[in-house]
C-alpha positions, 0 to 999 in steps of 0.5 A, spaced: 500 500 500 502 506 498 500 513 501 496 518 496 499 525 495 495 531 498 489 532 494 490 526 489 484 522 492 480 528 490 484 528 483 482 521 482 475 522 483 475 528 478 478 524 473 473 519 473 466 523 475 465 525 468 465 517 466 460 516 471 455 522 470 453 520 463 448 516 467 444 523 469 445 527 463 446 523 457 439 523 453 440 516 451 439 514 459 433 519 460 430 517 454 431 509 456 428 511 462 422 515 459 421 509 455 420 504 461 415 509 464 419 513 469 416 520 469 421 526 468 428 527 470 428 526 477 424 520 478 429 517 473 435 520 477 432 517 484 430 511 482 436 509 477 441 511 483 437 507 488 435 501 484 442 497 486 439 498 493 432 495 491 425 498 491 427 502 497 422 507 500 423 515 500 426 515 507 432 511 505 433 515 499 433 522 503 438 519 508 443 516 503 443 521 498 442 526 504 442 533 501 435 533 498 428 536 501 424 530 503 418 532 498 422 531 492 424 524 493 417 523 496 414 525 489 418 520 485 418 514 490 415 509 491 411 511 485 417 509 480 417 502 483 409 501 481 411 503 474 417 499 473 421 494 478 428 496 481 431 490 477 428 493 470 430 500 472 437 498 473 438 494 467 435 500 463 440 504 466 446 500 464 443 499 457 442 507 456 449 508 459 452 503 454 449 507 448 451 514 451 458 512 452 459 509 445 456 515 442 461 519 446 467 515 446 467 513 439 473 509 437 476 509 444 471 504 445 476 499 442 482 502 445 487 499 450 486 505 454 479 503 456 481 496 457 487 498 462 482 503 465 477 498 466 481 493 469 485 498 474 478 501 476 475 494 477 481 492 482 480 499 486 472 498 486 473 491 489 478 493 494 472 498 497 470 496 504 463 498 505 461 498 512 457 504 514 457 505 506 450 503 504 450 506 496 457 503 495 455 496 498 449 496 494 453 498 487 459 493 489 454 488 490 452 487 483 456 483 478 461 487 475 460 487 467 465 483 463 465 488 457 470 494 459 466 499 457 461 498 462 466 495 467 469 501 467 462 505 469 460 500 474 467 501 477 467 508 477 460 508 480 462 504 486 468 508 487 464 515 486 458 512 491 464 510 496 466 517 496 459 520 497 458 515 503 464 518 506 462 525 504 456 524 508 459 521 514 464 527 514 458 532 514 454 528 519 460 528 523 460 535 523 453 536 525 450 538 518 444 537 516 441 536 508 439 543 508 445 546 512 450 544 506 447 549 501 448 555 505 455 553 506 456 552 498 453 559 496 457 562 502 463 559 499 461 561 492 460 554 489 453 556 487 447 561 488 441 560 493 436 560 487 440 554 483 440 550 490 433 551 492 431 549 485 435 543 484 434 540 492 427 543 493 428 547 500 423 552 501 425 559 503 423 558 510 427 552 511 433 555 508 433 561 512 432 557 518 438 553 516 442 560 515 440 562 522 443 555 525 449 556 522 450 563 524 449 561 531 454 556 531 459 561 528 460 558 521 456 564 517 457 571 519 451 576 519 451 577 511 451 570 510 458 569 508 463 564 511 467 566 518 474 564 519 471 558 523 466 556 517 472 556 513 476 551 517 470 547 518 469 546 511 477 545 510 476 539 515 470 536 512 474 536 505 480 533 508 476 528 511 472 526 505 479 525 501 482 521 507 475 516 507 476 515 499 483 514 499 483 506 501 481 503 494 486 507 490 492 506 495 490 498 494 493 499 487 499 502 489 503 507 485 505 503 479 498 501 477 495 508 480 500 512 475 497 507 469 490 508 471 491 515 471 494 515 464 489 510 461 483 514 464 485 521 461 483 520 454 476 517 456 475 523 461 477 528 456 472 525 450 467 526 455 468 532 459 469 536 452 462 535 451 457 540 453 452 535 455 456 532 461 457 538 466 464 538 469 467 540 474 461 536 478 465 536 484 463 532 490 464 536 497 462 541 501 465 547 496 460 545 490 456 539 493 451 537 488 451 529 489 
């Protein structure tokens, strides 16, 4: 095992995130979910990301996804499971992702880079420990696809949810709730209040109450900006998130890590260069969008 360099766990996550994120933004996935009978983007998002856990109820998704207002999840679940069973939603996600990646990657689908990246990412994903990490456990419990194109997407998803579960643990450990993370995001300059409320569903009253709590704790000042304490707490959360995400990458060792980075770069570039997939889409308090 080799220690990662400072910031390397975050850099590796950013390197793989566009490959994973096609599941949310690629039209092939959205269209496949609509053809299955799912109604609208958010029903596809919540059911597609949760389907590896089975037909769970909204309370489980609110807890594991963490930063959504409960009503947003309740609008999609459990209705989604009445339109399509979880195994069908899961199969449709893989099918849509397969079509999307073939379109985005073109000739890279048959490249040595893809084969190498898939094998190494799979080794990292299989090194994930899942105690206290429900989404990582659910996705790692699926059979890994044999084909490199989808094996890499599966591994990227396991590693992404492994990091996300650790990030939620860091947020909860810092005493934050699912609404409070958003005023901190805005205070850090990572988004706007209007954008976050629209995307995560928190009301004005809920948002204002969260700001009041953070101000009383000394994280925000009277103008809604970060205090020195708020900056420090954010940094601690980011450092904890990176530390908790490091182990599966460290299991590869330095030589294989360097090979993975080299193999993944052209795939990352091919996807991130399309305006279709938002990038950067970092997971962390600085720009929390998961």
